[in-house]
Structures are given as structure tokens and as C-alpha cells.
C-alpha positions in Angstrom: 33.1 77.6 130.6 33.4 78.5 134.3 31.1 81.4 135.4 31.4 83.1 138.7 28.8 85.0 140.4 25.4 85.2 139.8 23.8 84.5 136.9 21.9 87.8 137.1 23.7 90.6 135.3 24.5 93.8 137.2 22.7 95.7 134.2 22.9 99.7 134.5 23.0 101.1 138.0 22.7 97.6 139.3 25.2 96.4 142.3 26.3 93.1 142.8 26.3 92.1 146.4 29.4 90.4 148.2 30.0 89.0 151.8 33.4 89.8 153.6 34.5 87.2 156.6 37.2 88.0 158.7 36.9 85.2 160.7 37.5 86.9 164.3 35.9 86.2 167.6 36.3 82.7 167.4 34.9 82.0 164.2 36.0 78.5 162.5 36.9 77.8 159.0 33.8 75.4 159.1 32.0 78.0 160.1 32.9 80.7 157.2 32.7 77.7 154.4 28.9 77.5 155.7 28.4 81.3 155.8 29.7 81.3 152.2 27.3 78.6 151.3 24.4 80.3 152.5 25.7 83.4 150.9 25.4 81.4 147.7 22.1 80.4 148.2 21.3 84.0 148.9 22.1 85.1 145.6 25.5 87.0 146.6 27.6 87.4 143.9 30.9 86.7 146.1 32.3 85.6 149.3 35.9 87.3 150.4 38.1 86.7 153.2 40.1 89.7 155.0 43.3 88.6 155.5 43.2 89.7 159.4 42.7 86.8 162.0 42.8 84.3 159.5 45.0 83.4 156.2 44.1 84.6 153.3 44.2 81.4 151.0 43.3 78.2 153.3 39.6 79.6 154.3 38.9 80.4 150.6 39.6 76.7 149.8 37.0 75.3 152.5 34.6 78.3 151.0 35.4 76.3 147.4 34.4 73.0 148.5 30.9 74.0 150.1 30.2 76.6 147.1 29.6 76.1 143.0 28.7 79.1 141.8 30.2 82.2 143.9 33.1 84.2 143.4 35.9 83.7 145.8 38.8 85.8 146.8 41.2 87.4 149.5 40.1 90.9 150.1 43.0 91.6 150.8 46.4 89.3 150.8 49.0 91.4 152.6 51.9 91.8 149.7 54.3 92.5 152.5 53.6 88.7 153.8 54.4 86.8 150.6 56.7 87.2 148.0 54.9 87.3 144.3 56.0 84.0 143.5 54.1 82.4 146.7 51.3 84.6 146.2 50.9 83.5 142.4 51.5 79.8 142.9 48.8 79.8 145.6 46.3 81.7 143.6 47.0 79.1 140.5 46.3 76.5 142.9 43.0 78.3 144.3 41.8 79.0 141.0 41.9 75.2 140.1 40.4 74.0 143.2 37.5 76.4 142.7 37.0 75.5 139.2 38.1 79.1 138.0 36.3 81.6 140.6 39.1 83.3 142.1 39.4 87.3 142.2 42.7 87.7 143.5 42.9 91.1 145.7 46.5 92.1 147.1 47.3 95.7 149.1 50.1 97.0 151.0 48.3 96.5 154.3 49.0 99.1 157.1 52.2 99.9 159.2 50.5 98.2 162.3 50.5 95.0 160.4 53.5 95.1 158.7 55.8 96.9 161.2 54.3 96.0 164.6 53.1 92.5 163.8 55.3 91.0 161.4 58.6 93.3 161.8 58.5 94.3 158.0 59.3 97.7 157.0 57.1 99.5 154.5 59.5 101.3 152.4 58.5 102.8 149.0 55.1 101.4 149.0 54.0 102.7 145.5 57.0 101.2 143.7 56.6 97.8 145.5 52.9 97.2 144.5 53.8 98.2 140.9 56.3 95.8 140.6 54.4 93.2 142.8 51.1 93.1 140.9 53.2 92.6 137.3 55.4 90.1 138.8 51.9 88.3 140.0 50.4 88.3 136.8 53.2 87.2 135.0 53.2 84.0 137.5 49.4 83.5 137.7 49.5 83.6 133.5 52.6 81.6 132.8 52.2 78.1 131.2 54.0 75.0 131.7 57.5 75.1 130.7 57.8 78.9 130.7 60.9 80.3 132.2 60.3 83.7 134.2 63.3 86.3 134.9 62.3 89.9 136.2 64.5 92.2 137.5 62.7 95.5 139.4 64.0 98.0 142.0 62.5 95.9 144.7 61.3 92.4 143.3 63.6 90.2 141.1 63.3 86.7 140.0 65.5 84.6 138.1 65.3 81.2 136.6 62.0 80.1 137.9 60.2 77.7 135.5 56.3 77.0 135.6 55.7 73.2 135.9 51.5 73.7 135.6 48.9 75.1 133.4 46.9 77.6 134.8 43.0 76.8 134.4 42.2 80.2 133.2 44.7 82.5 131.2 44.4 85.2 133.2 43.6 85.4 137.1 41.7 89.4 137.6 44.0 90.8 140.2 42.4 93.7 142.3 44.8 96.2 144.1 43.5 97.6 147.3 44.1 101.5 147.1 42.9 104.1 150.0 45.1 106.8 148.5 44.7 109.1 145.4 48.4 107.8 144.3 47.6 104.2 144.8 44.3 104.6 143.1 45.9 105.7 140.1 48.7 102.8 140.1 45.6 100.5 140.3 44.2 101.7 137.2 47.9 101.4 135.4 48.8 97.8 136.5 45.6 96.0 137.8 42.0 94.7 136.4 40.3 96.6 139.0 40.6 98.6 142.1 39.6 97.3 146.0 38.1 100.4 147.7 37.6 100.3 151.7 34.7 101.2 153.9 33.6 104.6 154.7 33.3 106.4 151.4 30.3 108.1 150.1 28.5 107.2 147.1 29.5 110.6 145.3 33.2 110.2 146.8 33.6 106.8 145.0 31.9 108.0 141.8 34.3 110.4 141.7 37.2 107.4 142.0 35.5 104.8 139.7 35.3 107.7 136.9 39.1 108.4 137.3 40.0 105.1 137.2 38.2 103.6 134.3 39.4 107.0 132.6 43.0 106.2 133.5 43.0 102.8 132.7 41.0 103.6 129.4 38.8 100.7 130.2 35.0 100.8 130.8 35.3 97.2 132.1 37.7 98.3 134.9 36.7 96.9 138.1 35.6 98.8 141.0 34.8 96.6 144.3 34.1 98.0 147.7 33.8 97.2 151.3 30.9 98.7 153.4 30.2 98.4 156.9 26.5 97.2 157.1 24.1 97.6 160.4 20.8 96.4 159.5 18.1 96.0 161.8 14.2 96.9 162.0 15.1 99.1 164.7 16.8 102.3 162.6 18.2 103.7 166.0 19.9 100.0 166.9 21.2 99.9 163.4 23.1 103.7 163.4 24.2 102.9 167.2 25.6 99.7 165.9 27.3 101.7 162.8 28.8 104.5 165.2 30.3 101.9 167.4 31.8 100.0 163.8 33.5 103.3 162.5 34.9 103.3 166.2 36.4 100.1 166.1 38.3 101.5 163.0 40.7 103.6 165.5 40.3 101.3 168.7 42.1 97.8 168.5 44.5 98.2 165.5 44.1 101.5 164.0 43.6 101.9 160.3 45.4 105.3 159.4 44.1 105.2 156.1 40.4 105.2 157.2 41.4 108.4 159.5 42.7 109.9 155.9 39.2 108.9 154.3 37.0 110.5 157.1 39.3 113.8 156.8 39.4 114.0 152.7 35.5 113.7 152.7 35.2 116.6 154.9 34.7 115.0 158.5 37.8 116.3 160.1 35.9 117.4 162.9 34.9 113.7 163.6 38.2 112.6 162.9 40.0 114.5 165.7 37.4 113.9 167.9 36.9 110.0 167.8 41.1 109.5 168.0 41.3 111.9 171.2 38.3 109.9 173.0 40.0 106.6 171.5 43.3 107.7 172.9 41.7 109.0 176.2 39.9 105.4 176.5 36.6 106.5 176.6 34.9 104.7 173.8 31.6 105.9 174.5 32.5 109.3 174.0 34.0 108.2 170.6 31.0 106.7 169.8 28.8 109.9 170.5 31.5 111.9 168.5 30.1 110.0 165.0 27.9 112.3 163.8 24.6 111.4 161.8 25.9 112.7 158.9 29.0 109.8 159.0 26.5 107.5 159.2 24.1 108.6 156.9 26.5 108.9 154.0 29.7 106.8 154.8 28.1 103.3 155.8 25.0 101.4 155.4 22.5 101.3 158.1 19.1 101.3 159.2 15.9 99.2 158.3 16.3 96.6 155.5 14.4 99.3 153.3 16.9 102.0 154.2 20.0 100.1 153.4 18.4 99.0 150.2 18.3 102.7 149.2 21.9 103.2 150.4 23.1 100.3 148.2 21.3 101.6 145.2 23.2 104.8 145.6 26.5 103.0 144.7 25.2 101.8 141.4 26.7 102.8 138.3 29.9 103.1 140.3 30.6 100.2 142.0 30.7 96.7 140.4 30.2 95.0 143.4 29.4 95.9 147.1 31.0 94.0 150.1 29.0 93.5 153.1 31.2 93.9 155.9 29.1 92.4 159.0 29.2 95.1 162.0 28.5 92.8 164.4 31.4 90.5 163.3 33.9 93.0 164.0 36.0 91.7 166.8 39.2 93.5 167.5 39.3 92.0 171.1 39.3 88.2 171.6 36.0 88.4 173.7 34.3 85.8 175.4 35.4 82.3 174.7 31.9 80.3 174.8 29.5 78.3 172.6 27.1 81.3 173.4 29.5 84.0 172.2 30.3 82.3 169.1 26.9 81.5 168.6 25.8 85.4 168.8 28.6 86.1 166.4 27.3 83.7 163.7 23.4 84.8 164.3 24.9 88.5 163.6 25.1 87.2 160.0 21.5 86.7 159.6 20.2 90.2 158.7 23.0 90.6 156.4 22.0 87.4 154.4 18.4 88.3 154.3 19.3 92.2 153.2 21.8 90.5 150.5 18.9 88.0 149.4 16.7 91.2 148.7 19.3 93.1 146.8 20.4 90.4 144.9 16.6 89.9 143.8 16.6 93.1 142.9 15.6 95.2 145.7 18.4 97.9 145.2 17.5 98.6 141.4 13.5 98.7 142.9 14.0 101.2 145.1 16.3 103.1 142.9 13.5 103.4 140.8 10.5 104.1 143.1 
């Protein structure tokens, strides 16, 4: 039987470690495949692609060719960009190519990506995502010769007959959620929930408990992406983390992260950062990110400090995805070989941190 991720079980309080790749800043698909291979060697459980500057499936196929064990998946596919049929067929193909290592993350995107970039209106997202996940699961589970018909309020299918048997009986589907209502929907229709960044361990613990109770399953999966800034100089790491939080407002705004800050009691920070970004004063916006936000909502500091933060998510999160703050590229930046090299080098501290965590560092810190 094909297995994915680390052979070491997560264990009580243990957090599996994944790596998020976005592909901005001039990073090539071969670059992404190389980093995924190195993450596998370092003991990471999974490597995932954010459908931002790269498509959600093509880089994963390249990553599958360079790896053997590591779990792979989009984190997450934009449901407004693909029909459930096309997404489902692509998922079956990629699961076959990877030898059964796909985790299929899907989400509704945000208004900037959907309306500004694609000209696609966002309407009734809860109903859409309920039907989308239901139909996606039907497509990915269909066996050769089975005809599928589906009639929803938003999505429908008539007369499609499957022509291939999928490699596995079921591909795990995780639904991205930031709002309470979308989180409850994930518990209803998906195998797990895919959470975004800037969420404290206590905040996520409440979400995870509520999801597993609503799903009626202890094995309901909880994944989370976290901004990570690791440096032997803790102040340099924290400054990088502040810049990363501001980047969630600058360039392409992410309203759901603004909402998360407010729901966790950081309204003043959200107000100040938004105001300074709108005024074009990014230095002031970075200074507005408080020590409390850095300490609670991101993983930043020395390797030992970061391991301690990772351990705080044990028992709630099954897999914590590292988001490289040095790889966040909302602007195209310099198109030079040295700039690309610097971007690739910025992954080195994260790979080292993941190696420590995968070897038991996060558990050891927790038990110290």
C-alpha cells in the first residue's frame, strides 16, 4: 500500500511539518521540485503549492517526479477557477502520477483573485462550496463505467461517464476556511479543514475541537499554514515576521486575514496596519505590528524559539505548513540571477528547522 509523508507517526502532541511553495519572485517549476525533494530528505511530511503565482497542479506533477514519499497537494485550489469535473479529473491524474500521495485542498478564494483577476463574481460561497466538494468527491471516487448526474442550486452535471478507475478509493479533500460558517461546512462535507496563517495556538485549538465534534470523527484532519521567520538573530526574525504580516495587506489584500486579527482581539493592529498601508507608509505599518501579534500569531525567532512555538500546536493541528516569509513576493522584484538565488537561499533556514522538528525537536521542547 502506498503511504505518504513521514514514516514516523505523529504521536500524542506531535505536529507533522509541511512546506508551502508559492512560486513567486522568479522561482521556476524545477526550483520548486528541487525544494520539495530537499524537504522530503529533511523529513517533512508534505509539500504544497499555493495557487497564487503558479497553477495548482502542474508544479505538483514536477514535484511528484522528484520525490517518492512526501505528501503533495494544492493549498488550495480556487473553486471559482475550475469546474468540479475538471478539478476532479486533474486530481485523479495527479494522484496516479504521484503514486497515491495527493491531498486535495480547495477553497473559494477571495474577491481580489476572483473578481479583479478573473472577472468571476463571488455569490453564495457557502452553497457553492458545499456543492463543489460534494461533486468533487463524486468525481474522484467514480469508477470506470459509472455515470454521474448531479443537480444542485449552483453546480450540475448530466451524462458524464467515468472512463478510468482511480488509483485509490478516495482522495482526501480539505476545505479552506477562515470564517466560522465555512469551518462548520468543512466539518459537514470534507475530510479535513485547511486553515490559513496568523492564528494562535489557543484559537486553533478551539476550531479543531469544534470541527471534530461537528464531524463526529476524531480523525477529521486539521491542517494549518503559518508564517515562519527563523534566524539566529531573534530580532531580525521578528522584523521579518512583522513585514510578512504587513504583506497580507499590501500588494493583494487578503480580507480574511484582517478578519482573523480582529477576531483574536487585535483590532487596533488591524486598523493601524490597514491605515498605514493605504497611505503608502509600509515602515509605519510594520511598526504597528505589536510584539503580542508576533509572539502569538506567527512562528518567529531562533530555531529553539520556533520549535517551542510549533509544539504549542500539538494536539490540535495534524500538519503545520511552513510559509517562508523570505519567499513572499507580492511584487515582481528584481529579475536577476542573484535575486533568484537569494530567494532560494531563504528556504535554507526553514529546511533546517523542519529537519529539527521532524526529528522530534518540537516534541522535545514541549516536554522539556
